[in-house]
C-alpha positions, 0 to 999 in steps of 0.5 A: 091507761097507765103509761104516758102517751109521749114518753111511755113512763108510768108517771102520770099523776092525776090533778083534776077529776071531772067525773063520769061524763058522756062523749061530748060530741055524741048529741042524741036523737029524741028516740035515743033519750030512753037508751042507757048512755055510755059514760066514761071517767074524765080525768086529766094528769101530768107526767112527772117524767116528760111534763106532758098533760093528758087524760088518764083514761082513753076512749077508743077513737072509733067511738067518737070520730066516725060519726061527727057533728062538729063542722068548721064552717059553722063559725065565721071566725073559724072559717076566716082563720082557716083561710088565713092559715092556708095563705100563711103556709103557702107564703112560707112554703110555696107549693107547685101545681102538681104538689099535694097538700094533705089535711088530717082531720079535714072535717067539712073541708074548710081548710082544703077550700082555702088551699084549693085556691092555690092550684095544688092537689088536695087530700082530706083524711078523716074518719067521719063518714057522715061528713064525707058528703060535704067534701064530695059535693065540693069535688074534693079528694077524701080518704075516709080513715084515721091517719096512721102509718099504714094509711100514710103508705097507702097515700104514698102509693096512690097519690105520692108524697105531700109537700104540706101536711096540716092537722088543725085541732086534730093532734090532741086527739091522737092516742098512738102518737108514735104511729102517727109520727111514723105516718108523717115521716112516711107521707111528707116529701123531702123539704116538706112541712107539717103544720100543727094547730092545737089548743095551747096548754099555757092558754088553757091554764091562764084562762082556766079553760077546764071545759076544753077537757073532754074525751076527744082531747087525749093530750093538752100540748105544750111545746116541750113534750112535743119536741121530745116526741118529734125528736124521736122521729127525726123531726124538729120544730122550726117555727112557733106562733101563738094564736088567739083563736079558740081561746088560745092555740099554738101553731107549730111548723115541723120539718125533718131535721136539717131541712129547715132553719130553727127560728128564735120563736122556738127557744122563746116559747120554751122559755115562756113555758118554763117561766109559767111553771108548766113543768111543775105539778103544783101549777095544775093543782091551782088550775083544778082549784080554779075550775072548782071555784068557777063551778061554785060561782056559776052554779050560785049565779044560775040559782039566783037567776032561777030564784027570781023567776027568770029564764036561762037559755044557752048559745053554742053547742060545742063539745066544751059546753058539754063538759061544763054542763055535766061538771055543774050537773045542769039540765033542761031545768036549768038551761031550757034549750041551747041555740046553735047554727049547725043544722047537724045538731039542731033537733038533737039533745046534748049528751049527758044533760039532755038539753034540746038544741034549736036554731038561733031563730028560736032564741030571738023569737023567745027572748029568754032573760039570760043566755049563757054562751057555752062557745065562749071562745067565740063570744064576740062573734056570737054577741054581734050575731045576737045584737037584737037580743041584747038590744031588747034587754037580754043579758049574756052570761060568760062562764069562763075564765070568770063568771060575768054578766054582759 
């Protein structure tokens, strides 16, 4: 890719190269371990024209999202968060009984379940065919497709326009942002609201969360570039909230220009970004240096543990964990197995590093000496779930933003 996905300028300057990696959510079956695994360059850059942070090479979305193994309900924390999101949106923008709510990238339908409590019609749009059965069992209306301008026209023709549209952890995935924005303007009813939740670039920098970078995440959003994109489609941000979920997210309320009152939170957020140096390339060079330091520190910690004859397992098999594993060059000789609550991942192997994924019960039965928490953004929930492991003398390793033993 040579052009910025926001402004189109040929001014994207790379600041971090994480190497050639496998697709982070393509967990392998045993019989696939002997097949050559596709790998792609994972590099991230800064646009010197509009200050947007993005991948410098893009993998086609069809290679990543039509068979998808991440499910929202695997985390109690995330399920509670999404139900809270539905309540917060409806409190600000009440929906009538015949109103339509659309969730783009609906995954297993957790957020739609939250909205369904308010009696409105719901529609999930998601290309993952393997997850469609999860919402079908709940009786939810689902369109198995990518959300595009053409998809939006199809929705309007068959179901009408939506008073609420959401995209939680989906907006960073979009390579063609202009087509996506046209789709939003097509499907959004007059006076309606589009709500985005996405990993926040400022949090990624402050927490050194380089493992958030993987091929699904084309964009790493700050508010400034988002405003520029939306402005070109007669849309504006009317309110912004900064959230702790997923180690830091931005919740953005978007309406057509003139249909909502812009709150002071927008200007305050922009001011915070300027003070943090998000508009300077040097800020991202320091971030890249920190990623290299964490790599060195974690590798030394694991080498010392193995040298003493101790065993290390992992907990949580998120996509971000695979960026970490591949960046450090870790495999089953370093992390024997990874426990995860998702039945979709159990029995498979991590992409690139080929570490087996097992149920949490295996970890509790086996009692390894150390457990590295790859889903460190849910560390508190995980440590509580594994209280028996810790009470029996087990030690947790938190890899980011600093290597810590707990």
